[in-house]
Kinemage of the C-alpha trace (Angstrom):
@kinemage 1
@onewidth
@group {chain A} dominant
@subgroup {mainchain}
@vectorlist {calphas} color= white
{ca met a 1} P 7.794 9.038 -8.062
{ca arg a 2} L 7.444 7.021 -11.273
{ca arg a 3} L 4.245 5.929 -12.473
{ca glu a 4} L 5.134 2.145 -12.128
{ca thr a 5} L 6.234 2.696 -8.451
{ca leu a 6} L 3.022 3.985 -7.387
{ca his a 7} L 1.452 1.735 -4.763
{ca leu a 8} L -0.585 1.626 -1.557
{ca thr a 9} L 1.160 -0.469 0.839
{ca leu a 10} L -1.451 -3.065 2.646
{ca ala a 11} L 1.284 -4.530 4.632
{ca phe a 12} L 5.105 -4.093 5.112
{ca ile a 13} L 6.997 -7.396 5.561
{ca gly a 14} L 10.691 -6.922 4.808
{ca gly a 15} L 13.240 -9.526 3.823
{ca ile a 16} L 12.314 -12.901 4.384
{ca ala a 17} L 13.712 -16.229 3.149
{ca ser a 18} L 13.022 -17.515 -0.328
{ca glu a 19} L 11.480 -20.729 0.902
{ca arg a 20} L 8.705 -18.618 2.757
{ca leu a 21} L 7.485 -17.054 -0.512
{ca val a 22} L 4.937 -19.972 -0.806
{ca asp a 23} L 3.465 -19.185 2.496
{ca leu a 24} L 3.169 -15.740 1.776
{ca gln a 25} L 1.076 -16.770 -1.510
{ca glu a 26} L -0.949 -18.987 0.206
{ca ile a 27} L -1.873 -16.370 2.802
{ca ala a 28} L -2.836 -13.754 -0.042
{ca gly a 29} L -4.739 -16.510 -1.826
{ca ala a 30} L -7.023 -17.239 1.208
{ca ile a 31} L -8.107 -13.440 1.143
{ca his a 32} L -11.872 -13.108 -0.289
{ca leu a 33} L -13.163 -9.577 -0.364
{ca ser a 34} L -15.444 -7.734 -2.940
{ca pro a 35} L -13.750 -5.442 -5.323
{ca phe a 36} L -14.461 -1.575 -3.829
{ca glu a 37} L -13.854 1.879 -4.838
{ca leu a 38} L -10.815 3.992 -3.095
{ca thr a 39} L -10.956 7.868 -3.234
{ca phe a 40} L -7.935 9.923 -2.544
{ca asp a 41} L -9.029 13.175 -1.776
{ca arg a 42} L -6.601 15.092 0.278
{ca leu a 43} L -2.929 15.912 -0.934
{ca gln a 44} L -0.370 16.541 1.575
{ca cys a 45} L 2.996 17.394 1.930
{ca leu a 46} L 4.763 16.795 5.195
{ca pro a 47} L 8.027 18.917 5.741
{ca arg a 48} L 9.703 16.969 8.478
{ca lys a 49} L 9.366 13.935 6.285
{ca lys a 50} L 10.034 16.008 2.777
{ca ile a 51} L 7.198 13.561 1.203
{ca ala a 52} L 4.055 14.579 -0.485
{ca trp a 53} L 1.184 12.189 -0.679
{ca ala a 54} L -2.425 11.655 -1.769
{ca ser a 55} L -4.802 10.377 1.069
{ca ala a 56} L -8.222 9.452 1.895
{ca ser a 57} L -10.055 11.142 4.349
{ca ala a 58} L -12.400 7.984 4.570
{ca ser a 59} L -11.151 4.734 4.087
{ca pro a 60} L -13.751 2.394 2.781
{ca ser a 61} L -14.347 -0.706 4.701
{ca gly a 62} L -13.222 -2.868 1.849
{ca val a 63} L -9.314 -1.454 1.938
{ca leu a 64} L -9.346 -1.689 5.581
{ca glu a 65} L -10.734 -5.277 5.937
{ca leu a 66} L -7.862 -6.180 3.143
{ca ala a 67} L -5.386 -4.658 5.062
{ca ala a 68} L -6.329 -5.880 8.641
{ca gly a 69} L -7.035 -9.196 6.929
{ca leu a 70} L -3.595 -9.503 5.544
{ca asn a 71} L -1.755 -8.419 8.568
{ca ala a 72} L -3.449 -10.517 10.902
{ca gln a 73} L -2.984 -13.683 8.570
{ca leu a 74} L 0.601 -12.697 8.331
{ca lys a 75} L 1.640 -12.375 11.768
{ca ala a 76} L -0.694 -15.839 12.479
{ca gly a 77} L 1.841 -17.413 9.653
{ca gly a 78} L 4.718 -16.100 11.767
{ca phe a 79} L 5.866 -13.142 9.657
{ca his a 80} L 6.731 -9.766 11.162
{ca thr a 81} L 4.884 -6.605 9.974
{ca glu a 82} L 5.170 -3.128 10.845
{ca glu a 83} L 3.208 -1.970 14.175
{ca arg a 84} L 2.295 1.324 12.893
{ca pro a 85} L -1.440 1.967 12.299
{ca phe a 86} L -2.579 1.261 8.438
{ca ala a 87} L -2.868 4.523 6.685
{ca thr a 88} L -4.561 4.782 3.188
{ca his a 89} L -2.142 6.935 1.220
{ca val a 90} L -0.023 6.515 -1.880
{ca thr a 91} L 3.357 8.572 -1.628
{ca leu a 92} L 3.663 11.027 -4.728
{ca val a 93} L 7.156 12.704 -4.033
{ca arg a 94} L 10.177 11.835 -1.812
{ca asn a 95} L 12.666 14.818 -1.030
{ca ala a 96} L 9.702 17.272 -1.648
{ca thr a 97} L 9.984 20.668 -0.731
{ca cys a 98} L 7.376 21.514 1.812
{ca glu a 99} L 6.690 24.619 3.397
{ca ala a 100} L 5.761 24.680 7.037
{ca gly a 101} L 2.020 25.212 7.645
{ca met a 102} L 0.940 24.555 4.092
{ca ala a 103} L -2.591 23.846 3.903
{ca glu a 104} L -3.716 20.403 2.341
{ca glu a 105} L -4.932 20.559 -1.065
{ca ser a 106} L -8.458 18.706 -2.199
{ca leu a 107} L -7.993 16.468 -5.294
{ca ser a 108} L -10.220 13.607 -6.353
{ca ile a 109} L -8.480 10.370 -7.838
{ca val a 110} L -10.591 7.005 -7.757
{ca trp a 111} L -9.031 3.523 -7.906
{ca ser a 112} L -10.986 0.660 -8.641
{ca val a 113} L -9.552 -1.797 -6.634
{ca arg a 114} L -10.040 -5.327 -8.333
{ca asn a 115} L -7.084 -7.068 -7.284
{ca phe a 116} L -3.814 -6.702 -5.100
{ca val a 117} L -0.243 -8.089 -5.207
{ca leu a 118} L 2.799 -9.169 -3.676
{ca ala a 119} L 5.718 -6.988 -4.523
{ca glu a 120} L 9.494 -7.483 -3.882
{ca ser a 121} L 11.069 -3.855 -3.556
{ca glu a 122} L 14.410 -3.222 -4.833
{ca arg a 123} L 16.714 0.176 -4.463
{ca arg a 124} L 18.477 1.003 -7.751
{ca ala a 125} L 20.299 4.286 -8.648
{ca glu a 126} L 17.045 5.400 -10.210
{ca gly a 127} L 14.909 4.943 -7.005
{ca ala a 128} L 12.822 1.886 -6.058
{ca his a 129} L 11.917 -1.021 -8.482
{ca tyr a 130} L 8.964 -3.037 -7.720
{ca arg a 131} L 8.829 -6.807 -9.023
{ca ile a 132} L 5.575 -8.431 -8.757
{ca leu a 133} L 5.635 -11.875 -7.439
{ca gly a 134} L 2.051 -12.580 -7.357
{ca cys a 135} L -1.308 -10.954 -8.072
{ca trp a 136} L -4.768 -11.939 -6.442
{ca pro a 137} L -8.427 -10.963 -7.818
{ca leu a 138} L -10.731 -9.908 -5.210
{ca asp a 139} L -14.165 -11.851 -5.577
{ca gln a 140} L -16.088 -10.451 -8.672
{ca thr a 141} L -19.239 -11.236 -7.094
């Protein structure tokens, strides 16, 4: 993964009509939570999926509230989101060579979460490209 593509997906929406962008921005603007720290402390490699990711063994309430709040408001607004439970992780490598039975590795990466964004993804020859369509600060209280 390229550095500029690292992200944690809070809600996956998929393709939408351009006139619905305003609705997404209003939903995001209605979120009011305090900033929080997020620690990724596990490195996992999944042989079947061929991905390596950093994950959090304990998700802080802030990230859980942010993801749950966004998903609930999106559904209320008529948007379809994934039904899979939210997992606090960041994909690091796609098409990874993972050996079956590999042990988890421990690590310590701390993210200071002060805002969240709405990003549009586009597949390109060099991989995914993300265009930021909006950015919302978490309340600085």
